PyMOL commands that place a pseudoatom at each C-alpha (Angstrom):
pseudoatom trace, name=CA, resn=UNK, resi=1, chain=A, elem=C, hetatm=0, pos=[2.536, -30.060, 9.366]
pseudoatom trace, name=CA, resn=UNK, resi=2, chain=A, elem=C, hetatm=0, pos=[-0.342, -32.341, 9.461]
pseudoatom trace, name=CA, resn=UNK, resi=3, chain=A, elem=C, hetatm=0, pos=[-3.703, -31.004, 10.711]
pseudoatom trace, name=CA, resn=UNK, resi=4, chain=A, elem=C, hetatm=0, pos=[-3.195, -32.837, 14.006]
pseudoatom trace, name=CA, resn=UNK, resi=5, chain=A, elem=C, hetatm=0, pos=[0.340, -31.278, 14.458]
pseudoatom trace, name=CA, resn=UNK, resi=6, chain=A, elem=C, hetatm=0, pos=[-1.067, -27.880, 13.612]
pseudoatom trace, name=CA, resn=UNK, resi=7, chain=A, elem=C, hetatm=0, pos=[-3.944, -28.299, 16.148]
pseudoatom trace, name=CA, resn=UNK, resi=8, chain=A, elem=C, hetatm=0, pos=[-1.491, -29.360, 18.886]
pseudoatom trace, name=CA, resn=UNK, resi=9, chain=A, elem=C, hetatm=0, pos=[0.781, -26.373, 18.270]
pseudoatom trace, name=CA, resn=UNK, resi=10, chain=A, elem=C, hetatm=0, pos=[0.770, -23.878, 21.215]
pseudoatom trace, name=CA, resn=UNK, resi=11, chain=A, elem=C, hetatm=0, pos=[-0.544, -20.415, 20.211]
pseudoatom trace, name=CA, resn=UNK, resi=12, chain=A, elem=C, hetatm=0, pos=[1.985, -17.671, 20.909]
pseudoatom trace, name=CA, resn=UNK, resi=13, chain=A, elem=C, hetatm=0, pos=[0.464, -14.694, 22.704]
pseudoatom trace, name=CA, resn=UNK, resi=14, chain=A, elem=C, hetatm=0, pos=[1.869, -11.281, 23.777]
pseudoatom trace, name=CA, resn=UNK, resi=15, chain=A, elem=C, hetatm=0, pos=[2.409, -12.654, 27.278]
pseudoatom trace, name=CA, resn=UNK, resi=16, chain=A, elem=C, hetatm=0, pos=[4.951, -15.173, 25.728]
pseudoatom trace, name=CA, resn=UNK, resi=17, chain=A, elem=C, hetatm=0, pos=[7.079, -12.490, 24.065]
pseudoatom trace, name=CA, resn=UNK, resi=18, chain=A, elem=C, hetatm=0, pos=[9.830, -10.263, 25.539]
pseudoatom trace, name=CA, resn=UNK, resi=19, chain=A, elem=C, hetatm=0, pos=[9.070, -6.522, 25.198]
pseudoatom trace, name=CA, resn=UNK, resi=20, chain=A, elem=C, hetatm=0, pos=[12.035, -4.626, 23.704]
pseudoatom trace, name=CA, resn=UNK, resi=21, chain=A, elem=C, hetatm=0, pos=[10.481, -1.150, 23.481]
pseudoatom trace, name=CA, resn=UNK, resi=22, chain=A, elem=C, hetatm=0, pos=[12.384, 1.544, 25.434]
pseudoatom trace, name=CA, resn=UNK, resi=23, chain=A, elem=C, hetatm=0, pos=[15.530, -0.629, 25.988]
pseudoatom trace, name=CA, resn=UNK, resi=24, chain=A, elem=C, hetatm=0, pos=[18.573, -2.079, 24.300]
pseudoatom trace, name=CA, resn=UNK, resi=25, chain=A, elem=C, hetatm=0, pos=[20.623, -5.198, 24.858]
pseudoatom trace, name=CA, resn=UNK, resi=26, chain=A, elem=C, hetatm=0, pos=[17.540, -7.216, 25.786]
pseudoatom trace, name=CA, resn=UNK, resi=27, chain=A, elem=C, hetatm=0, pos=[18.415, -10.906, 26.346]
pseudoatom trace, name=CA, resn=UNK, resi=28, chain=A, elem=C, hetatm=0, pos=[16.085, -13.165, 24.459]
pseudoatom trace, name=CA, resn=UNK, resi=29, chain=A, elem=C, hetatm=0, pos=[16.726, -16.642, 25.741]
pseudoatom trace, name=CA, resn=UNK, resi=30, chain=A, elem=C, hetatm=0, pos=[16.039, -20.023, 24.254]
pseudoatom trace, name=CA, resn=UNK, resi=31, chain=A, elem=C, hetatm=0, pos=[13.054, -20.373, 26.598]
pseudoatom trace, name=CA, resn=UNK, resi=32, chain=A, elem=C, hetatm=0, pos=[11.470, -17.184, 25.273]
pseudoatom trace, name=CA, resn=UNK, resi=33, chain=A, elem=C, hetatm=0, pos=[9.065, -17.472, 22.371]
pseudoatom trace, name=CA, resn=UNK, resi=34, chain=A, elem=C, hetatm=0, pos=[10.408, -14.370, 20.695]
pseudoatom trace, name=CA, resn=UNK, resi=35, chain=A, elem=C, hetatm=0, pos=[10.302, -10.600, 21.150]
pseudoatom trace, name=CA, resn=UNK, resi=36, chain=A, elem=C, hetatm=0, pos=[8.015, -7.727, 20.338]
pseudoatom trace, name=CA, resn=UNK, resi=37, chain=A, elem=C, hetatm=0, pos=[8.214, -4.010, 19.820]
pseudoatom trace, name=CA, resn=UNK, resi=38, chain=A, elem=C, hetatm=0, pos=[5.345, -1.824, 20.746]
pseudoatom trace, name=CA, resn=UNK, resi=39, chain=A, elem=C, hetatm=0, pos=[4.777, 1.136, 18.428]
pseudoatom trace, name=CA, resn=UNK, resi=40, chain=A, elem=C, hetatm=0, pos=[3.685, 4.517, 19.681]
pseudoatom trace, name=CA, resn=UNK, resi=41, chain=A, elem=C, hetatm=0, pos=[-0.165, 4.643, 19.864]
pseudoatom trace, name=CA, resn=UNK, resi=42, chain=A, elem=C, hetatm=0, pos=[-0.394, 6.997, 16.855]
pseudoatom trace, name=CA, resn=UNK, resi=43, chain=A, elem=C, hetatm=0, pos=[1.389, 4.594, 14.464]
pseudoatom trace, name=CA, resn=UNK, resi=44, chain=A, elem=C, hetatm=0, pos=[0.291, 1.650, 12.471]
pseudoatom trace, name=CA, resn=UNK, resi=45, chain=A, elem=C, hetatm=0, pos=[2.189, -0.863, 10.226]
pseudoatom trace, name=CA, resn=UNK, resi=46, chain=A, elem=C, hetatm=0, pos=[0.399, -0.957, 6.880]
pseudoatom trace, name=CA, resn=UNK, resi=47, chain=A, elem=C, hetatm=0, pos=[2.931, -2.787, 4.755]
pseudoatom trace, name=CA, resn=UNK, resi=48, chain=A, elem=C, hetatm=0, pos=[4.993, -5.896, 4.968]
pseudoatom trace, name=CA, resn=UNK, resi=49, chain=A, elem=C, hetatm=0, pos=[8.405, -6.021, 6.672]
pseudoatom trace, name=CA, resn=UNK, resi=50, chain=A, elem=C, hetatm=0, pos=[11.547, -7.089, 4.928]
pseudoatom trace, name=CA, resn=UNK, resi=51, chain=A, elem=C, hetatm=0, pos=[14.368, -9.007, 6.732]
pseudoatom trace, name=CA, resn=UNK, resi=52, chain=A, elem=C, hetatm=0, pos=[17.747, -8.673, 5.157]
pseudoatom trace, name=CA, resn=UNK, resi=53, chain=A, elem=C, hetatm=0, pos=[21.311, -9.098, 6.520]
pseudoatom trace, name=CA, resn=UNK, resi=54, chain=A, elem=C, hetatm=0, pos=[20.043, -9.935, 10.080]
pseudoatom trace, name=CA, resn=UNK, resi=55, chain=A, elem=C, hetatm=0, pos=[18.021, -6.691, 10.185]
pseudoatom trace, name=CA, resn=UNK, resi=56, chain=A, elem=C, hetatm=0, pos=[14.224, -6.148, 10.042]
pseudoatom trace, name=CA, resn=UNK, resi=57, chain=A, elem=C, hetatm=0, pos=[13.117, -3.148, 7.938]
pseudoatom trace, name=CA, resn=UNK, resi=58, chain=A, elem=C, hetatm=0, pos=[9.458, -1.923, 8.078]
pseudoatom trace, name=CA, resn=UNK, resi=59, chain=A, elem=C, hetatm=0, pos=[7.460, 1.268, 7.628]
pseudoatom trace, name=CA, resn=UNK, resi=60, chain=A, elem=C, hetatm=0, pos=[4.797, 2.709, 9.942]
pseudoatom trace, name=CA, resn=UNK, resi=61, chain=A, elem=C, hetatm=0, pos=[2.322, 5.383, 9.275]
pseudoatom trace, name=CA, resn=UNK, resi=62, chain=A, elem=C, hetatm=0, pos=[0.769, 8.083, 11.516]
pseudoatom trace, name=CA, resn=UNK, resi=63, chain=A, elem=C, hetatm=0, pos=[-2.303, 9.802, 10.108]
pseudoatom trace, name=CA, resn=UNK, resi=64, chain=A, elem=C, hetatm=0, pos=[-2.819, 13.522, 10.284]
pseudoatom trace, name=CA, resn=UNK, resi=65, chain=A, elem=C, hetatm=0, pos=[-5.272, 13.722, 13.185]
pseudoatom trace, name=CA, resn=UNK, resi=66, chain=A, elem=C, hetatm=0, pos=[-6.066, 17.451, 12.751]
pseudoatom trace, name=CA, resn=UNK, resi=67, chain=A, elem=C, hetatm=0, pos=[-7.135, 16.856, 9.176]
pseudoatom trace, name=CA, resn=UNK, resi=68, chain=A, elem=C, hetatm=0, pos=[-9.155, 13.836, 10.085]
pseudoatom trace, name=CA, resn=UNK, resi=69, chain=A, elem=C, hetatm=0, pos=[-11.008, 15.850, 12.742]
pseudoatom trace, name=CA, resn=UNK, resi=70, chain=A, elem=C, hetatm=0, pos=[-12.181, 18.290, 10.087]
pseudoatom trace, name=CA, resn=UNK, resi=71, chain=A, elem=C, hetatm=0, pos=[-12.991, 15.450, 7.580]
pseudoatom trace, name=CA, resn=UNK, resi=72, chain=A, elem=C, hetatm=0, pos=[-10.304, 16.695, 5.138]
pseudoatom trace, name=CA, resn=UNK, resi=73, chain=A, elem=C, hetatm=0, pos=[-7.408, 14.804, 3.581]
pseudoatom trace, name=CA, resn=UNK, resi=74, chain=A, elem=C, hetatm=0, pos=[-4.141, 14.988, 5.405]
pseudoatom trace, name=CA, resn=UNK, resi=75, chain=A, elem=C, hetatm=0, pos=[-0.693, 13.972, 4.483]
pseudoatom trace, name=CA, resn=UNK, resi=76, chain=A, elem=C, hetatm=0, pos=[0.300, 12.053, 7.632]
pseudoatom trace, name=CA, resn=UNK, resi=77, chain=A, elem=C, hetatm=0, pos=[3.865, 10.983, 8.500]
pseudoatom trace, name=CA, resn=UNK, resi=78, chain=A, elem=C, hetatm=0, pos=[5.785, 7.817, 7.456]
pseudoatom trace, name=CA, resn=UNK, resi=79, chain=A, elem=C, hetatm=0, pos=[8.577, 6.201, 9.468]
pseudoatom trace, name=CA, resn=UNK, resi=80, chain=A, elem=C, hetatm=0, pos=[11.246, 3.689, 8.575]
pseudoatom trace, name=CA, resn=UNK, resi=81, chain=A, elem=C, hetatm=0, pos=[12.196, 1.220, 11.372]
pseudoatom trace, name=CA, resn=UNK, resi=82, chain=A, elem=C, hetatm=0, pos=[15.384, -0.874, 11.467]
pseudoatom trace, name=CA, resn=UNK, resi=83, chain=A, elem=C, hetatm=0, pos=[15.963, -3.401, 14.182]
pseudoatom trace, name=CA, resn=UNK, resi=84, chain=A, elem=C, hetatm=0, pos=[18.297, -6.340, 14.798]
pseudoatom trace, name=CA, resn=UNK, resi=85, chain=A, elem=C, hetatm=0, pos=[16.635, -9.720, 14.265]
pseudoatom trace, name=CA, resn=UNK, resi=86, chain=A, elem=C, hetatm=0, pos=[18.004, -11.346, 17.384]
pseudoatom trace, name=CA, resn=UNK, resi=87, chain=A, elem=C, hetatm=0, pos=[16.682, -8.922, 19.950]
pseudoatom trace, name=CA, resn=UNK, resi=88, chain=A, elem=C, hetatm=0, pos=[15.124, -5.801, 18.328]
pseudoatom trace, name=CA, resn=UNK, resi=89, chain=A, elem=C, hetatm=0, pos=[18.082, -3.522, 19.123]
pseudoatom trace, name=CA, resn=UNK, resi=90, chain=A, elem=C, hetatm=0, pos=[18.499, -0.486, 16.938]
pseudoatom trace, name=CA, resn=UNK, resi=91, chain=A, elem=C, hetatm=0, pos=[20.922, -0.584, 14.113]
pseudoatom trace, name=CA, resn=UNK, resi=92, chain=A, elem=C, hetatm=0, pos=[23.218, 2.019, 15.663]
pseudoatom trace, name=CA, resn=UNK, resi=93, chain=A, elem=C, hetatm=0, pos=[26.247, 2.228, 17.923]
pseudoatom trace, name=CA, resn=UNK, resi=94, chain=A, elem=C, hetatm=0, pos=[24.604, 1.220, 21.237]
pseudoatom trace, name=CA, resn=UNK, resi=95, chain=A, elem=C, hetatm=0, pos=[27.190, 3.121, 23.232]
pseudoatom trace, name=CA, resn=UNK, resi=96, chain=A, elem=C, hetatm=0, pos=[25.869, 6.406, 21.673]
pseudoatom trace, name=CA, resn=UNK, resi=97, chain=A, elem=C, hetatm=0, pos=[22.269, 5.883, 22.636]
pseudoatom trace, name=CA, resn=UNK, resi=98, chain=A, elem=C, hetatm=0, pos=[21.096, 8.179, 25.406]
pseudoatom trace, name=CA, resn=UNK, resi=99, chain=A, elem=C, hetatm=0, pos=[18.786, 6.583, 28.009]
pseudoatom trace, name=CA, resn=UNK, resi=100, chain=A, elem=C, hetatm=0, pos=[15.179, 7.240, 27.172]
pseudoatom trace, name=CA, resn=UNK, resi=101, chain=A, elem=C, hetatm=0, pos=[15.980, 7.607, 23.421]
pseudoatom trace, name=CA, resn=UNK, resi=102, chain=A, elem=C, hetatm=0, pos=[16.205, 3.918, 22.605]
pseudoatom trace, name=CA, resn=UNK, resi=103, chain=A, elem=C, hetatm=0, pos=[13.134, 3.820, 20.430]
pseudoatom trace, name=CA, resn=UNK, resi=104, chain=A, elem=C, hetatm=0, pos=[14.180, 6.989, 18.536]
pseudoatom trace, name=CA, resn=UNK, resi=105, chain=A, elem=C, hetatm=0, pos=[17.386, 5.141, 17.542]
pseudoatom trace, name=CA, resn=UNK, resi=106, chain=A, elem=C, hetatm=0, pos=[15.298, 2.540, 15.750]
pseudoatom trace, name=CA, resn=UNK, resi=107, chain=A, elem=C, hetatm=0, pos=[13.322, 4.937, 13.563]
pseudoatom trace, name=CA, resn=UNK, resi=108, chain=A, elem=C, hetatm=0, pos=[13.875, 7.469, 10.773]
pseudoatom trace, name=CA, resn=UNK, resi=109, chain=A, elem=C, hetatm=0, pos=[11.272, 9.945, 9.514]
pseudoatom trace, name=CA, resn=UNK, resi=110, chain=A, elem=C, hetatm=0, pos=[10.452, 9.546, 5.841]
pseudoatom trace, name=CA, resn=UNK, resi=111, chain=A, elem=C, hetatm=0, pos=[9.739, 12.619, 3.657]
pseudoatom trace, name=CA, resn=UNK, resi=112, chain=A, elem=C, hetatm=0, pos=[6.999, 10.998, 1.414]
pseudoatom trace, name=CA, resn=UNK, resi=113, chain=A, elem=C, hetatm=0, pos=[3.287, 11.560, 1.994]
pseudoatom trace, name=CA, resn=UNK, resi=114, chain=A, elem=C, hetatm=0, pos=[0.573, 8.961, 1.674]
pseudoatom trace, name=CA, resn=UNK, resi=115, chain=A, elem=C, hetatm=0, pos=[1.245, 5.480, 2.956]
pseudoatom trace, name=CA, resn=UNK, resi=116, chain=A, elem=C, hetatm=0, pos=[4.810, 4.307, 2.306]
pseudoatom trace, name=CA, resn=UNK, resi=117, chain=A, elem=C, hetatm=0, pos=[5.369, 0.897, 0.641]
pseudoatom trace, name=CA, resn=UNK, resi=118, chain=A, elem=C, hetatm=0, pos=[7.507, -1.838, 2.025]
pseudoatom trace, name=CA, resn=UNK, resi=119, chain=A, elem=C, hetatm=0, pos=[11.292, -1.350, 1.788]
pseudoatom trace, name=CA, resn=UNK, resi=120, chain=A, elem=C, hetatm=0, pos=[13.110, -2.882, -1.225]
pseudoatom trace, name=CA, resn=UNK, resi=121, chain=A, elem=C, hetatm=0, pos=[16.753, -3.791, -1.773]
pseudoatom trace, name=CA, resn=UNK, resi=122, chain=A, elem=C, hetatm=0, pos=[18.483, -3.138, -5.118]
pseudoatom trace, name=CA, resn=UNK, resi=123, chain=A, elem=C, hetatm=0, pos=[21.760, -4.532, -6.258]
pseudoatom trace, name=CA, resn=UNK, resi=124, chain=A, elem=C, hetatm=0, pos=[23.100, -2.086, -8.894]
pseudoatom trace, name=CA, resn=UNK, resi=125, chain=A, elem=C, hetatm=0, pos=[25.345, -3.240, -11.665]
pseudoatom trace, name=CA, resn=UNK, resi=126, chain=A, elem=C, hetatm=0, pos=[28.887, -1.901, -12.015]
pseudoatom trace, name=CA, resn=UNK, resi=127, chain=A, elem=C, hetatm=0, pos=[29.026, 1.295, -14.094]
pseudoatom trace, name=CA, resn=UNK, resi=128, chain=A, elem=C, hetatm=0, pos=[32.128, 0.096, -15.942]
pseudoatom trace, name=CA, resn=UNK, resi=129, chain=A, elem=C, hetatm=0, pos=[31.614, -3.140, -18.010]
pseudoatom trace, name=CA, resn=UNK, resi=130, chain=A, elem=C, hetatm=0, pos=[35.399, -3.636, -17.822]
pseudoatom trace, name=CA, resn=UNK, resi=131, chain=A, elem=C, hetatm=0, pos=[35.587, -3.312, -14.001]
pseudoatom trace, name=CA, resn=UNK, resi=132, chain=A, elem=C, hetatm=0, pos=[37.842, -5.420, -11.835]
pseudoatom trace, name=CA, resn=UNK, resi=133, chain=A, elem=C, hetatm=0, pos=[37.617, -6.627, -8.254]
pseudoatom trace, name=CA, resn=UNK, resi=134, chain=A, elem=C, hetatm=0, pos=[35.361, -4.812, -5.842]
pseudoatom trace, name=CA, resn=UNK, resi=135, chain=A, elem=C, hetatm=0, pos=[34.373, -2.197, -8.462]
pseudoatom trace, name=CA, resn=UNK, resi=136, chain=A, elem=C, hetatm=0, pos=[32.365, -4.919, -10.050]
pseudoatom trace, name=CA, resn=UNK, resi=137, chain=A, elem=C, hetatm=0, pos=[30.180, -5.326, -6.945]
pseudoatom trace, name=CA, resn=UNK, resi=138, chain=A, elem=C, hetatm=0, pos=[28.785, -1.955, -5.853]
pseudoatom trace, name=CA, resn=UNK, resi=139, chain=A, elem=C, hetatm=0, pos=[27.032, -2.084, -2.503]
pseudoatom trace, name=CA, resn=UNK, resi=140, chain=A, elem=C, hetatm=0, pos=[23.279, -2.670, -2.403]
pseudoatom trace, name=CA, resn=UNK, resi=141, chain=A, elem=C, hetatm=0, pos=[20.926, 0.239, -1.753]
pseudoatom trace, name=CA, resn=UNK, resi=142, chain=A, elem=C, hetatm=0, pos=[17.468, 0.134, -0.168]
pseudoatom trace, name=CA, resn=UNK, resi=143, chain=A, elem=C, hetatm=0, pos=[14.466, 2.122, -1.255]
pseudoatom trace, name=CA, resn=UNK, resi=144, chain=A, elem=C, hetatm=0, pos=[11.144, 3.012, 0.407]
pseudoatom trace, name=CA, resn=UNK, resi=145, chain=A, elem=C, hetatm=0, pos=[9.117, 4.371, -2.407]
pseudoatom trace, name=CA, resn=UNK, resi=146, chain=A, elem=C, hetatm=0, pos=[11.265, 7.038, -3.992]
pseudoatom trace, name=CA, resn=UNK, resi=147, chain=A, elem=C, hetatm=0, pos=[13.509, 7.508, -0.967]
pseudoatom trace, name=CA, resn=UNK, resi=148, chain=A, elem=C, hetatm=0, pos=[16.745, 5.464, -1.199]
pseudoatom trace, name=CA, resn=UNK, resi=149, chain=A, elem=C, hetatm=0, pos=[19.764, 5.159, 0.912]
pseudoatom trace, name=CA, resn=UNK, resi=150, chain=A, elem=C, hetatm=0, pos=[22.870, 3.209, 1.765]
pseudoatom trace, name=CA, resn=UNK, resi=151, chain=A, elem=C, hetatm=0, pos=[21.973, 0.560, 4.377]
pseudoatom trace, name=CA, resn=UNK, resi=152, chain=A, elem=C, hetatm=0, pos=[25.526, 0.833, 5.732]
pseudoatom trace, name=CA, resn=UNK, resi=153, chain=A, elem=C, hetatm=0, pos=[26.250, -2.950, 5.825]
pseudoatom trace, name=CA, resn=UNK, resi=154, chain=A, elem=C, hetatm=0, pos=[29.698, -3.694, 7.113]
pseudoatom trace, name=CA, resn=UNK, resi=155, chain=A, elem=C, hetatm=0, pos=[29.836, -7.052, 5.344]
pseudoatom trace, name=CA, resn=UNK, resi=156, chain=A, elem=C, hetatm=0, pos=[28.464, -6.491, 1.924]
pseudoatom trace, name=CA, resn=UNK, resi=157, chain=A, elem=C, hetatm=0, pos=[26.046, -9.116, 0.794]
pseudoatom trace, name=CA, resn=UNK, resi=158, chain=A, elem=C, hetatm=0, pos=[26.934, -10.793, -2.398]
pseudoatom trace, name=CA, resn=UNK, resi=159, chain=A, elem=C, hetatm=0, pos=[24.363, -11.247, -5.145]
pseudoatom trace, name=CA, resn=UNK, resi=160, chain=A, elem=C, hetatm=0, pos=[24.237, -14.882, -5.929]
pseudoatom trace, name=CA, resn=UNK, resi=161, chain=A, elem=C, hetatm=0, pos=[22.766, -16.351, -9.094]
pseudoatom trace, name=CA, resn=UNK, resi=162, chain=A, elem=C, hetatm=0, pos=[22.449, -20.074, -10.050]
pseudoatom trace, name=CA, resn=UNK, resi=163, chain=A, elem=C, hetatm=0, pos=[21.629, -22.148, -13.088]
pseudoatom trace, name=CA, resn=UNK, resi=164, chain=A, elem=C, hetatm=0, pos=[20.679, -25.642, -13.505]
pseudoatom trace, name=CA, resn=UNK, resi=165, chain=A, elem=C, hetatm=0, pos=[22.382, -27.878, -16.070]
pseudoatom trace, name=CA, resn=UNK, resi=166, chain=A, elem=C, hetatm=0, pos=[20.218, -29.712, -18.499]
pseudoatom trace, name=CA, resn=UNK, resi=167, chain=A, elem=C, hetatm=0, pos=[17.414, -27.199, -18.567]
pseudoatom trace, name=CA, resn=UNK, resi=168, chain=A, elem=C, hetatm=0, pos=[16.390, -26.266, -22.114]
for i in range(1, 168): cmd.bond("trace and resi %d" % i, "trace and resi %d" % (i + 1))
show_as sticks, trace
zoom trace
């Protein structure tokens, strides 16, 4: 953008966004400027989010208020959130979500103390160097610090590499 184009760009505010907290199946139309999810008042996002396979992964932290009140160090609690890019829905079977528990379906408690880092995706190599077919492409895993898990992707992403001819 040129400076003039940037200056003419409309600023997006909370009033322009569709709130998805406390609900599922929100319709975000082409006339909406996007969606937002309001965290519980005790939580803060302190690391970057990661978007992968049409899902948003991010961590939130809630400090230990009892320890803070006595000016002592507290462990706090970390959370991992997973949401659909298109409308903020939880990554779960929406038919199994009980009314009033929509936001709990978006979050998982993490066991680690301190402030959790951003989620990372790892593409492990095949254990057998002589593998064939699907055995040569183990599914990716995601890690938040030392806590790792299977993201449960139905359509496994394929690690893609490229080279450029003529580069020495």
